[in-house]
C-alpha positions in Angstrom: 10.7 11.6 -50.0 9.1 11.2 -53.2 5.5 12.9 -53.2 2.5 10.6 -52.8 1.2 12.7 -55.5 3.5 13.6 -58.7 1.6 16.2 -60.7 2.0 19.9 -60.9 -0.9 22.1 -61.8 -0.3 25.7 -63.3 -3.4 27.5 -63.7 -2.3 30.4 -65.8 -3.2 32.5 -68.5 0.3 33.5 -69.5 2.2 30.9 -71.7 5.8 32.3 -71.0 5.2 31.1 -67.6 4.0 28.1 -68.5 7.2 27.6 -70.5 9.2 28.7 -67.7 7.5 25.9 -65.4 8.7 23.4 -67.8 12.4 24.7 -68.3 12.5 25.0 -64.2 11.6 20.9 -63.7 14.5 20.2 -66.3 16.8 22.3 -65.1 15.8 21.7 -61.4 16.3 17.6 -62.3 12.8 16.9 -60.6 12.3 13.8 -62.9 9.7 12.6 -60.2 7.0 15.3 -60.8 4.8 15.9 -63.5 3.4 19.4 -65.2 -0.2 20.1 -66.2 -0.8 23.1 -67.8 -4.4 24.7 -67.9 -5.4 28.5 -68.6 -8.7 29.1 -66.8 -9.6 28.5 -62.9 -12.7 26.5 -63.9 -10.5 24.2 -66.2 -8.1 24.0 -62.7 -11.2 23.2 -60.3 -11.8 20.7 -63.3 -8.6 19.2 -63.2 -8.6 18.9 -59.1 -11.7 16.8 -59.4 -9.2 13.7 -60.3 -6.7 12.9 -57.9 -2.8 13.1 -58.9 -2.3 17.0 -57.9 0.8 17.0 -55.4 1.0 21.1 -55.5 -0.8 24.2 -57.2 0.4 27.1 -58.8 -2.1 30.0 -59.6 -2.3 33.2 -61.1 -4.5 35.7 -59.2 -5.3 37.3 -62.4 -7.0 34.7 -64.5 -9.8 35.3 -67.5 -12.7 34.0 -65.4 -11.4 34.9 -61.9 -9.3 37.5 -60.0 -7.7 38.5 -56.9 -8.1 36.7 -53.3 -11.6 35.3 -54.4 -9.5 33.1 -57.0 -7.3 31.6 -53.9 -10.8 31.2 -52.1 -12.5 29.3 -54.6 -9.5 27.0 -55.5 -9.0 26.2 -51.8 -12.5 25.1 -51.3 -11.9 22.1 -53.4 -8.2 21.5 -52.4 -8.0 22.4 -48.9 -5.1 19.8 -48.5 -3.1 20.8 -51.4 0.0 23.2 -51.2 -0.7 26.6 -53.5 1.8 29.3 -54.5 0.1 32.3 -56.0 1.2 33.8 -58.9 1.2 38.1 -59.2 2.1 41.3 -60.5 5.0 43.3 -60.0 2.9 45.6 -57.5 0.6 42.8 -56.2 3.0 42.2 -53.3 0.4 43.5 -50.5 -2.5 41.0 -52.1 -0.2 38.1 -52.1 0.6 38.6 -48.6 -2.7 38.7 -47.9 -3.1 35.1 -49.8 -0.6 33.9 -47.2 -2.9 34.7 -44.6 -6.0 33.3 -46.3 -3.6 29.6 -47.1 -1.1 29.8 -49.5 2.2 28.4 -49.0 4.4 30.9 -50.9 4.3 33.5 -53.7 5.9 34.5 -56.7 6.0 37.7 -58.5 6.2 39.2 -62.2 9.8 39.8 -62.8 11.1 36.6 -60.9 9.3 33.9 -62.7 12.6 32.4 -64.0 13.6 28.9 -64.2 15.8 29.7 -60.8 13.0 31.0 -58.6 10.2 28.2 -60.1 12.5 25.7 -59.0 13.3 27.1 -55.8 9.9 27.7 -54.8 9.0 23.7 -56.0 12.0 23.0 -53.2 10.2 25.0 -50.4 7.0 23.4 -50.9 8.5 20.0 -51.0 10.4 20.9 -47.9 7.5 22.6 -46.1 5.2 19.1 -47.0 8.0 16.8 -45.8 8.4 18.8 -42.4 4.4 18.5 -42.4 3.9 15.2 -43.2 6.6 14.4 -40.2 5.0 16.7 -37.9 1.6 15.6 -38.5 3.2 11.7 -37.7 5.0 12.9 -34.8 1.8 14.5 -33.6 -0.6 11.6 -34.4 2.0 9.3 -32.6 2.0 11.7 -29.2 -1.9 11.8 -29.3 -2.1 7.8 -29.6 -0.1 7.6 -26.5 -1.1 10.2 -24.4 -4.6 8.6 -25.2 -3.7 5.4 -24.3 -1.9 5.8 -21.2 -3.6 5.8 -18.1 -3.0 8.9 -16.5 -4.9 11.8 -17.6 -3.0 15.2 -19.3 -3.8 18.2 -19.6 -2.1 21.4 -20.9 -2.4 25.3 -20.6 -0.8 28.0 -22.3 0.8 31.4 -20.7 -2.2 33.3 -20.0 -3.9 30.1 -18.4 -6.2 29.1 -21.2 -6.7 25.2 -21.8 -4.5 24.1 -25.0 -5.5 20.1 -24.7 -6.9 17.3 -22.9 -6.0 13.6 -23.7 -9.1 11.1 -23.4 -8.8 10.1 -19.8 -8.4 14.0 -18.8 -11.8 14.5 -20.8 -13.5 11.6 -18.6 -12.1 12.9 -15.4 -12.7 16.5 -15.8 -16.2 16.2 -17.8 -15.0 18.3 -20.4 -14.4 17.1 -24.2 -11.4 18.4 -25.4 -13.4 20.7 -27.9 -15.5 22.0 -25.0 -12.7 22.7 -22.9 -9.7 24.2 -25.1 -9.7 28.1 -24.8 -11.3 28.2 -21.6 -10.1 29.2 -18.0 -7.9 26.7 -16.4 -9.9 27.5 -13.4 -13.0 26.2 -15.0 -12.0 23.0 -16.2 -9.8 21.7 -13.8 -11.5 22.4 -10.6 -9.8 21.2 -7.3 -10.1 21.6 -3.7 -8.5 20.4 -0.6 -9.5 17.0 0.6 -10.1 17.9 4.7 -11.0 21.6 4.0 -12.9 21.3 0.9 -11.5 24.9 -0.1 -10.0 25.5 -3.4 -6.4 24.2 -3.7 -3.5 26.6 -5.2 -3.2 25.2 -8.8 -0.1 23.4 -9.7 -0.3 24.4 -13.3 0.2 28.3 -12.4 2.6 27.6 -9.5 4.7 25.4 -12.2 5.1 28.5 -14.6 5.8 30.7 -11.3 8.7 28.7 -9.9 9.8 27.1 -13.2 10.2 23.5 -12.3 8.3 20.6 -11.7 5.8 20.7 -8.8 3.7 18.3 -6.8 -0.1 18.2 -6.2 -0.4 19.3 -2.2 -1.9 16.4 -0.5 -5.4 15.3 0.0 -5.9 17.0 -3.9 -9.5 16.3 -4.9 -10.8 17.0 -8.5 -14.3 18.1 -8.7 -16.0 16.7 -12.2 -18.0 19.2 -14.2 -20.9 17.5 -12.6 -20.0 18.0 -9.2 -18.3 14.4 -8.8 -15.4 14.2 -6.6 -12.3 12.2 -7.2 -8.9 11.7 -5.5 -6.2 12.7 -7.3 -2.2 12.5 -7.5 1.0 13.6 -9.6 2.3 16.5 -10.7 2.8 19.7 -13.1 5.8 21.0 -15.0 5.9 24.2 -17.3 6.5 24.3 -21.1 9.2 26.3 -23.0 9.6 26.8 -26.3 12.9 26.5 -28.2 14.5 29.7 -26.7 13.6 28.4 -23.2 10.8 30.8 -22.7 8.0 29.6 -20.7 4.9 29.2 -23.3 2.5 27.3 -20.7 2.5 24.3 -18.3 1.2 20.7 -18.6 -0.1 18.5 -15.4 -0.3 14.7 -15.5 -2.5 13.1 -13.1 -4.3 10.1 -12.1 -7.2 8.9 -10.1 -6.4 7.5 -6.4 -9.5 6.8 -5.3 -9.2 3.5 -4.9 -5.8 3.6 -3.4 -6.5 5.8 -0.9 -9.5 4.5 0.1 -7.5 1.0 0.6 -4.8 2.9 2.7 -7.4 4.2 5.0 -9.0 1.2 5.2 -5.5 -0.8 6.1 -4.5 1.8 8.6 -8.2 1.5 10.1 -7.6 -2.5 10.2 -4.3 -2.0 12.1 -5.6 0.1 14.7 -8.9 -1.5 15.6 -10.4 -4.6 16.3 -11.7 -6.8 13.6 -14.4 -8.2 15.6 -15.9 -5.1 17.3 -14.6 -2.7 15.5 -13.1 -0.7 18.4 -9.6 0.9 18.8 -7.1 -2.0 19.4 -4.2 -1.7 22.2 -1.8 0.2 19.8 -4.3 2.9 19.2 -5.6 2.9 22.6 -1.8 3.1 24.3 -1.5 5.6 21.3 -4.3 8.0 23.1 -3.3 7.1 26.6 0.1 8.6 25.8 -1.4 11.7 24.4 -3.6 12.2 27.0 -1.0 12.1 29.6 0.5 14.7 27.7 -2.7 17.1 28.0 -3.2 16.1 31.8 0.5 17.1 32.7 0.0 20.1 30.5 -2.9 21.0 32.5 -2.5 19.6 36.0 -5.6 17.1 35.5 -6.2 13.6 36.1 -7.4 10.8 33.7 -8.8 7.1 34.5 -7.9 3.6 33.1 -10.6 0.8 33.2 -9.8 -2.5 32.7 -12.8 -4.8 32.1 -13.1 -8.6 31.6 -16.7 -10.5 31.3 -17.5 -12.8 34.3 -18.2 -16.3 32.6 -17.7 -15.4 28.9 -15.4 -19.0 28.7 -18.6 -20.8 29.4 -20.5 -19.2 27.3 -18.3 -19.3 24.5 -17.4 -23.2 25.3 -21.0 -24.2 25.7 -23.2 -22.1 23.0 -19.9 -22.0 20.4 -17.7 -18.9 19.1 -20.3 -17.5 16.9 -22.7 -16.9 19.9 -19.3 -15.8 21.5 -18.6 -13.2 19.2 -22.0 -12.0 18.6 -22.1 -11.4 22.7 -18.7 -9.6 22.4 -20.3 -7.4 20.0 -23.3 -6.1 21.7 -20.8 -5.8 24.7 -19.2 -3.7 23.0 -22.0 -1.8 21.3 -23.5 -1.6 25.2 -19.9 0.2 26.3 -20.4 3.1 24.0 -23.4 3.8 24.9 -22.1 4.5 28.8 -19.2 6.8 27.8 -18.9 10.1 26.4 -17.5 11.2 22.9 -13.9 12.2 24.1 -13.8 8.6 25.8 -11.8 5.7 24.4 -13.3 1.7 24.6 -11.0 -0.6 23.4 -11.2 -4.3 23.1 -7.7 -5.6 24.1 -8.5 -9.4 22.9 -10.5 -12.6 24.2 -13.5 -10.9 26.5 -11.3 -8.0 27.7 -11.9 -4.6 27.3 -10.1 -1.0 28.2 -11.6 2.5 28.7 -9.4 5.6 29.0 -11.5 8.3 30.5 -9.1 11.2 29.2 -10.5 14.0 32.0 -11.9 13.3 35.5 -11.9 15.9 38.1 -11.7 13.4 41.0 -11.4 9.6 41.2 -14.6 9.1 42.4 -15.6 10.1 38.4 -14.3 7.2 37.3 -16.2 5.1 40.1 -19.2 6.6 38.6 -18.4 5.4 35.0 -17.6 2.1 36.1 -20.9 1.6 38.5 -22.6 2.5 35.1 -21.1 0.0 33.2 -21.4 -2.9 35.4 -25.4 -1.8 35.8 -25.6 -1.4 32.2 -24.2 -4.6 31.3 -26.4 -6.8 33.5 -29.6 -6.6 31.2 -30.1 -9.4 28.7 -28.3 -9.7 25.6 -30.2 -11.4 22.7 -28.2 -13.5 20.7 -30.0 -15.6 18.2 -32.6 -17.7 20.2 -30.6 -17.1 23.4 -31.2 -14.4 26.0 -27.9 -14.0 27.7 -26.9 -12.5 31.2 -23.5 -11.3 31.9 -21.6 -9.5 34.4 -18.1 -7.3 34.2 -15.4 -7.1 36.7 -13.3 -3.7 36.2 -10.0 -2.5 37.5 -9.5 1.4 37.8 -6.3 2.7 37.8 -5.6 6.8 37.7 -2.7 9.2 36.6 -0.4 10.2 38.0 -1.2 8.1 41.4 -0.9 4.8 39.5 1.3 5.0 36.9 3.0 8.0 34.4 2.8 6.3 31.2 0.5 4.1 29.4 1.9 0.4 29.9 2.1 0.9 33.6 -1.7 2.2 33.7 -3.1 -0.7 31.8 -1.0 -2.9 34.0 -2.0 -1.9 37.3 -6.2 -1.3 35.9 -5.4 -5.0 34.9 -4.3 -5.7 38.4 -7.0 -4.5 39.7 -9.5 -6.0 37.9 -8.0 -9.6 38.9 -8.7 -8.0 42.7 -12.5 -7.4 41.5 -12.6 -11.3 40.4 -10.9 -12.3 43.7 -13.6 -10.3 45.5 -16.6 -12.1 44.1 -16.8 -10.7 40.5 -19.6 -8.1 39.4 -18.0 -5.3 40.8 -15.1 -2.4 40.5 -11.8 -2.3 42.2 -9.0 0.7 42.5 -5.7 0.1 42.2 -3.5 -0.1 45.2 0.4 -1.5 45.4 -0.4 -4.3 47.6 -3.7 -5.6 46.5 -3.3 -8.2 44.5 -2.5 -12.0 45.3 -1.4 -12.4 41.9 1.0 -9.6 42.2 2.3 -11.4 45.4 2.8 -14.8 43.4 4.4 -12.8 40.6 7.2 -11.8 43.2 7.9 -15.1 44.3 8.1 -16.2 41.0 10.5 -13.3 39.8 13.0 -14.5 43.0 12.9 -17.7 41.9 13.3 -17.5 38.4 16.8 -15.4 39.0 18.1 -19.1 40.2 16.5 -21.4 37.8 19.3 -21.1 35.3 21.7 -22.0 38.2 20.0 -24.7 39.5 19.5 -26.1 36.1 15.5 -26.4 36.7 15.1 -25.1 32.8 14.6 -27.8 30.1 13.5 -28.0 26.3 11.0 -29.7 24.9 10.9 -30.4 21.2 7.8 -30.0 18.7 8.1 -31.3 14.9 6.7 -29.3 12.0 5.2 -31.4 9.1 5.1 -31.5 5.3 1.3 -31.6 4.8 2.5 -33.1 1.6 4.8 -35.9 2.5 4.4 -36.1 6.3 8.0 -35.8 6.5 9.6 -34.2 10.0 11.0 -30.9 8.2 12.5 -29.1 11.2 11.6 -28.7 15.2 10.8 -26.3 17.4 12.3 -26.0 20.9 9.8 -24.8 23.4 10.7 -24.1 27.1 9.7 -25.2 30.1 10.6 -24.6 34.0 10.9 -27.4 36.3 9.8 -25.9 39.4 10.8 -27.6 42.5 7.3 -26.9 44.3 4.7 -26.1 41.5 5.7 -28.8 38.9 6.4 -28.2 35.4 5.7 -24.8 34.4 4.8 -23.7 30.8 6.4 -20.5 28.9 3.0 -18.5 29.8 3.5 -19.2 33.5 7.1 -17.0 33.7 8.2 -15.4 30.3 6.6 -12.6 31.0 8.2 -12.3 34.5 11.5 -12.7 32.6 10.8 -10.0 30.3 9.5 -7.5 32.5 12.9 -8.5 34.8 15.6 -8.8 32.0 16.4 -12.1 32.6 14.7 -13.3 29.3 18.2 -12.3 27.5 20.3 -15.0 29.6 17.4 -17.6 29.3 17.1 -17.3 25.4 21.1 -17.6 25.3 20.9 -20.7 27.1 17.9 -22.2 25.1 20.0 -21.6 22.2 22.9 -23.2 23.2 20.9 -26.2 24.4 19.0 -26.2 21.1 22.3 -26.4 19.3 24.0 -28.9 21.4 20.6 -31.4 21.4 20.8 -31.2 17.4 24.6 -31.6 17.8 24.0 -34.8 19.8 21.4 -36.4 17.6 23.8 -35.6 14.3 26.1 -37.4 16.5 23.9 -40.4 17.2 23.1 -41.1 13.4 20.0 -39.7 13.6 18.2 -38.0 10.5 18.4 -34.9 12.5 16.4 -31.8 11.4 16.7 -28.0 11.8 15.6 -26.4 15.1 13.8 -23.6 15.6 14.1 -21.0 18.7 12.2 -18.5 19.9 13.8 -15.0 20.1 12.4 -12.3 22.4 12.7 -8.7 21.8 15.0 -8.2 24.7 17.0 -11.1 23.5 17.3 -9.6 19.7 18.2 -6.2 20.6 20.7 -6.7 23.1 24.4 -5.7 21.8 25.8 -9.6 22.3 23.0 -11.3 20.4 24.6 -12.2 16.8 28.1 -13.3 18.8 25.8 -15.3 21.0 24.6 -17.3 18.1 28.0 -17.3 16.6 29.4 -18.9 19.7 26.7 -21.3 19.8 26.9 -22.7 16.7 31.1 -22.7 16.8 30.7 -24.6 19.9 28.7 -27.6 19.1 30.2 -27.4 15.5 26.5 -27.3 14.3 26.1 -26.1 10.5 24.3 -22.7 10.5 21.6 -24.2 8.3 20.4 -26.5 10.9 19.2 -23.4 13.2 16.0 -21.5 12.5 15.0 -18.1 14.7 11.7 -17.2 15.2 10.8 -13.5 15.8 7.2 -11.8 16.0 5.9 -9.3 13.7 6.2 -6.9 16.7 9.6 -7.3 17.4 10.5 -7.0 13.4 8.8 -3.5 13.4 9.8 -2.3 16.5 13.1 -0.9 15.3 13.0 -1.0 11.5 16.2 0.3 10.5 18.2 -1.7 12.7 16.1 -4.8 12.2 16.9 -4.6 8.5 20.9 -4.7 9.5 20.6 -7.3 12.1 18.6 -10.0 10.0 21.4 -9.3 7.3 23.9 -10.3 9.5 22.1 -13.1 10.7 21.5 -14.4 7.1 25.2 -13.6 6.0 25.7 -16.4 8.7 23.3 -18.7 6.8 21.0 -19.4 9.9 17.4 -19.4 8.7 14.6 -17.0 9.5 10.9 -16.8 10.2 8.5 -14.5 11.4 6.4 -16.2 14.0 2.6 -15.5 15.1 2.0 -13.7 12.0 -0.7 -12.3 11.5 -1.2 -11.0 15.3 0.8 -8.0 15.0 0.7 -4.4 13.2 3.5 -5.1 10.6 3.8 -3.5 7.4 3.8 -5.9 4.5 5.6 -3.9 2.1 8.2 -3.6 4.8 8.3 -7.6 5.5 8.7 -8.5 1.3 12.1 -6.4 2.1 13.1 -8.7 5.1 15.2 -11.9 4.0 12.5 -13.9 5.8 12.7 -17.9 5.0 9.4 -18.8 6.5 5.9 -17.6 8.0 4.4 -18.9 10.9 0.4 -18.4 10.8 -0.5 -17.9 14.1 -2.7 -20.6 16.1 -5.6 -18.3 17.0 -6.4 -18.3 13.1 -6.0 -21.8 12.8 -8.1 -22.7 15.9 -11.2 -20.9 14.2 -10.6 -21.9 10.6 -13.6 -24.2 10.5 -15.6 -21.8 12.6 -14.8 -18.7 11.6 -14.7 -17.3 8.0 -12.9 -14.5 8.8 -10.0 -16.5 10.5 -10.4 -18.8 7.3 -10.1 -15.6 4.8 -7.0 -14.6 7.1 -5.3 -17.9 6.9 -5.8 -18.2 2.9 -4.8 -14.7 2.3 -1.4 -15.4 4.6 -0.5 -18.9 2.7 -1.1 -17.1 -0.8 1.3 -14.1 0.2 3.3 -16.7 1.5 3.7 -18.2 -1.6 3.7 -15.0 -3.8 6.9 -14.3 -1.5 8.3 -17.8 -2.1 8.5 -18.1 1.8 7.8 -21.4 3.4 4.1 -21.0 5.3 4.3 -22.9 8.8 0.5 -23.3 10.4 0.6 -23.4 13.9 -1.6 -25.2 16.5 -3.1 -28.1 14.2 -5.4 -29.9 16.5 -8.0 -31.5 14.2 -8.4 -32.9 11.0 -10.9 -30.6 9.8 -8.2 -27.7 10.0 -5.5 -29.8 8.3 -7.6 -30.7 5.3 -8.4 -26.9 5.5 -4.6 -26.4 5.3 -4.1 -29.0 2.4 -6.3 -27.4 0.3 -4.8 -23.9 0.6 -2.0 -25.0 -0.2 -0.1 -24.7 3.1 3.6 -25.9 3.6 3.8 -27.1 6.9 1.9 -27.9 9.8 2.8 -27.8 13.4 0.5 -28.8 16.5 -0.9 -31.6 18.7 -2.7 -33.3 15.9 0.8 -34.8 14.9 2.5 -34.6 18.3 2.6 -32.8 21.5 6.0 -31.2 22.6 8.3 -33.8 23.8 11.8 -33.9 25.6 14.3 -34.7 23.7 14.8 -38.7 24.5 11.0 -39.2 22.9 11.6 -36.9 20.4 14.8 -39.1 19.3 12.9 -42.2 18.8 10.3 -40.0 16.8 13.3 -39.0 14.5 13.3 -42.6 14.3 10.3 -43.8 13.3 8.7 -40.3 11.9 5.1 -39.3 11.9 2.3 -41.9 10.7 1.4 -41.1 7.1 -1.9 -41.8 8.0 -2.9 -38.5 9.8 -2.1 -37.0 6.5 -5.1 -38.9 4.9 
């Protein structure tokens, strides 16, 4: 590397030294450097006022200046130019002092030959090259550290701050100039976000264990002005070239927003959106914990299942907005009727469940129920309406009426229906033989076991429509029960029983076989058949024979796997995450299509869903039903559609019933729709006709 400035300045009153310099440059072959000689410090300083000097050789004994003062005066005007001092034979001590004052090297009388001078010039050149490279590298590192989004802070072995980048300056409230030299604990104050006590310092720990360490959970950085910021990241020790620890560095960043989002998402996953009360997932968890404590302490607990009397009439006559506000008012009233240790939960619709985790006697639950009924009778002032509602309450207790959350809730629900039958506006304790509905259920349960054998089950078919073209894209197979006494029963009237009794697996296998058989029949008839979607229950999906059942159904009907779509709810997918991923992978390998049914109503992890081989998301009809009347549902619908597009999934809206709903979905770019607006579920013969005629294009305009 050739120096930018190419002049060597010699300040020396001795002509022999000047001669030696000239010879040294010639013998060293340094043709790129010029040599200039002046005799006094004054002349030297005068020459330095002009640019072009690369290095200075100065004798410490000049006519107008002697000793270290000569060097100091010279450095005031040439602080960045390398200086080599020349001294007498006995001046080695003063030359050493000169090095401390900023000289780069020194030469002594008796050694001022061309070889020594040439070597000194080479040394200066090499040091300048190294210094420039170091400066460039340091500048590059500085720019990099100031450009990244993370904060960087380092300390020496004594625990004093040696460096902060721009982000660290902002987050700590200390400038680098202020912080350098201060104790780490002054500049980098961290506390536990829960206890607000000082947290172990990761920099000191990194030096102690001699390896990278992470920050403790819930770590909070306290800025100089007291502002608190949640941070995350890690610290690591710094070593010299011999491997000795010389300090430590920490890289950290602000996670306040991310932590807030996580907390909000966690809250949303466990609370009802409308009332902000705990939802059923959180309620079941609290009941389970309460049962464990009650069992350990040999105590009782009570579960109250509440249902508003006449809410549907209010909701239908005054609208959903008033209905929602009424539910919010009821929720607020319920909270005033219980202790802080109790849990008030909304199950959905106009149903609430209250957990009383500690009751000395069952009569205590009766007191609470009576208090709630009395409080709810007071009018609710909603907009310009003064609404009066009553409450029917069912009560179950642990351990008498159940030893798990599900059983206690179900039995309290049964008791609540008995309260309805007893005239509403009252409470009833659960009794094993109390409910007419329970008796009816038992009757259906016994008859359902033989429904398959008697060929009483059948499928109806409802099309899914491309919202741009109006074409039928696929069809959903929906089960019905042609009961010999009660007529045609819908899934909601018997599938819960099938799931509880386990017959859902056999029924699901029949639906799968029948849907494949019917699709094959349409294809053989020359119809423009479309893929058929089949709902898969949790028990069916978890059964060991499920995959084999799908393979057999396809093989026996000679149906291409692309004509079969399996719909699974979020709850089914999330119940056993690891086994679900494996099972879906096997199904996908067969070539069948996969869809998430009733999307938005479960508690799925979005990050988990993105890893599943899903083809489609079905937006639950509860959101579609209210997208025009309720902004929250419109927001959810839009978010699901947008997310589906981002993940390259088809998005299918369920329950489309009005042109306004259709227009909203089209405006959001929803791919497909399904619902009464296009077609009711049809028997196979009627659907075959629909495949021939198609859906009228007029419905999309």
